VOTI-208419 format. One record per residue (C-alpha): residue in one letter; x, y, z; chain; residue number from 0. Coordinates in pm, 1 decimal, always signed. Example, Ala and Ser with C-alpha at 12.3 -4.5 7.8 and 13.67 -1.06 7.14 Angstrom:
2
<rec r="A" u="+1230.0" v="-450.0" w="+780.0" c="A" k="0"/>
<rec r="S" u="+1367.0" v="-106.0" w="+714.0" c="A" k="1"/>
***
This chain:
44
<rec r="M" u="+9208.4" v="+8657.5" w="+11419.0" c="A" k="0"/>
<rec r="V" u="+9190.8" v="+8489.2" w="+11079.6" c="A" k="1"/>
<rec r="R" u="+9040.3" v="+8805.9" w="+10932.7" c="A" k="2"/>
<rec r="I" u="+9341.6" v="+9012.1" w="+11046.5" c="A" k="3"/>
<rec r="I" u="+9582.1" v="+8761.4" w="+10890.5" c="A" k="4"/>
<rec r="K" u="+9388.8" v="+8772.3" w="+10561.8" c="A" k="5"/>
<rec r="V" u="+9402.2" v="+9151.4" w="+10559.5" c="A" k="6"/>
<rec r="L" u="+9778.0" v="+9146.4" w="+10626.2" c="A" k="7"/>
<rec r="V" u="+9835.1" v="+8892.7" w="+10347.1" c="A" k="8"/>
<rec r="V" u="+9631.7" v="+9102.2" w="+10102.7" c="A" k="9"/>
<rec r="L" u="+9821.2" v="+9418.2" w="+10200.1" c="A" k="10"/>
<rec r="A" u="+10154.7" v="+9239.9" w="+10159.9" c="A" k="11"/>
<rec r="M" u="+10051.7" v="+9114.8" w="+9815.9" c="A" k="12"/>
<rec r="L" u="+9937.1" v="+9462.1" w="+9708.2" c="A" k="13"/>
<rec r="G" u="+10264.1" v="+9610.4" w="+9833.5" c="A" k="14"/>
<rec r="F" u="+10465.8" v="+9352.9" w="+9643.5" c="A" k="15"/>
<rec r="I" u="+10266.0" v="+9412.8" w="+9324.2" c="A" k="16"/>
<rec r="G" u="+10305.9" v="+9789.0" w="+9365.8" c="A" k="17"/>
<rec r="L" u="+10680.0" v="+9760.6" w="+9421.0" c="A" k="18"/>
<rec r="T" u="+10716.6" v="+9534.6" w="+9117.7" c="A" k="19"/>
<rec r="G" u="+10516.1" v="+9775.2" w="+8902.3" c="A" k="20"/>
<rec r="Y" u="+10725.5" v="+10069.0" w="+9019.4" c="A" k="21"/>
<rec r="A" u="+11047.6" v="+9884.1" w="+8939.8" c="A" k="22"/>
<rec r="Y" u="+10930.2" v="+9805.2" w="+8586.3" c="A" k="23"/>
<rec r="L" u="+10769.3" v="+10139.1" w="+8502.7" c="A" k="24"/>
<rec r="A" u="+10986.7" v="+10393.0" w="+8684.5" c="A" k="25"/>
<rec r="D" u="+11296.4" v="+10543.6" w="+8527.7" c="A" k="26"/>
<rec r="L" u="+11567.6" v="+10385.2" w="+8740.5" c="A" k="27"/>
<rec r="S" u="+11857.4" v="+10436.7" w="+8499.8" c="A" k="28"/>
<rec r="P" u="+12159.2" v="+10614.7" w="+8647.5" c="A" k="29"/>
<rec r="T" u="+12265.1" v="+10954.5" w="+8517.1" c="A" k="30"/>
<rec r="A" u="+12589.7" v="+10943.1" w="+8321.1" c="A" k="31"/>
<rec r="S" u="+12851.9" v="+11209.6" w="+8378.3" c="A" k="32"/>
<rec r="E" u="+13218.6" v="+11239.9" w="+8288.5" c="A" k="33"/>
<rec r="V" u="+13463.0" v="+11263.3" w="+8578.6" c="A" k="34"/>
<rec r="K" u="+13822.1" v="+11376.4" w="+8531.3" c="A" k="35"/>
<rec r="L" u="+14066.5" v="+11341.5" w="+8819.0" c="A" k="36"/>
<rec r="P" u="+14440.8" v="+11404.0" w="+8802.8" c="A" k="37"/>
<rec r="V" u="+14651.2" v="+11100.3" w="+8889.7" c="A" k="38"/>
<rec r="T" u="+15005.2" v="+11114.4" w="+9022.2" c="A" k="39"/>
<rec r="L" u="+15210.9" v="+10805.1" w="+8935.4" c="A" k="40"/>
<rec r="H" u="+15516.1" v="+10723.5" w="+9145.1" c="A" k="41"/>
<rec r="A" u="+15738.8" v="+10517.2" w="+8914.4" c="A" k="42"/>
<rec r="D" u="+16066.7" v="+10434.2" w="+9087.2" c="A" k="43"/>
***
């Protein structure tokens, strides 16, 4: 039983390290685009 817990802890640590590495090394910047929408103003 202890062996299974150790394996799960090691897998969780490897997953966390992999996720952290992906977040730092991957290109996660959003793409910029210009949006033009007509606006109707109701000034009374």
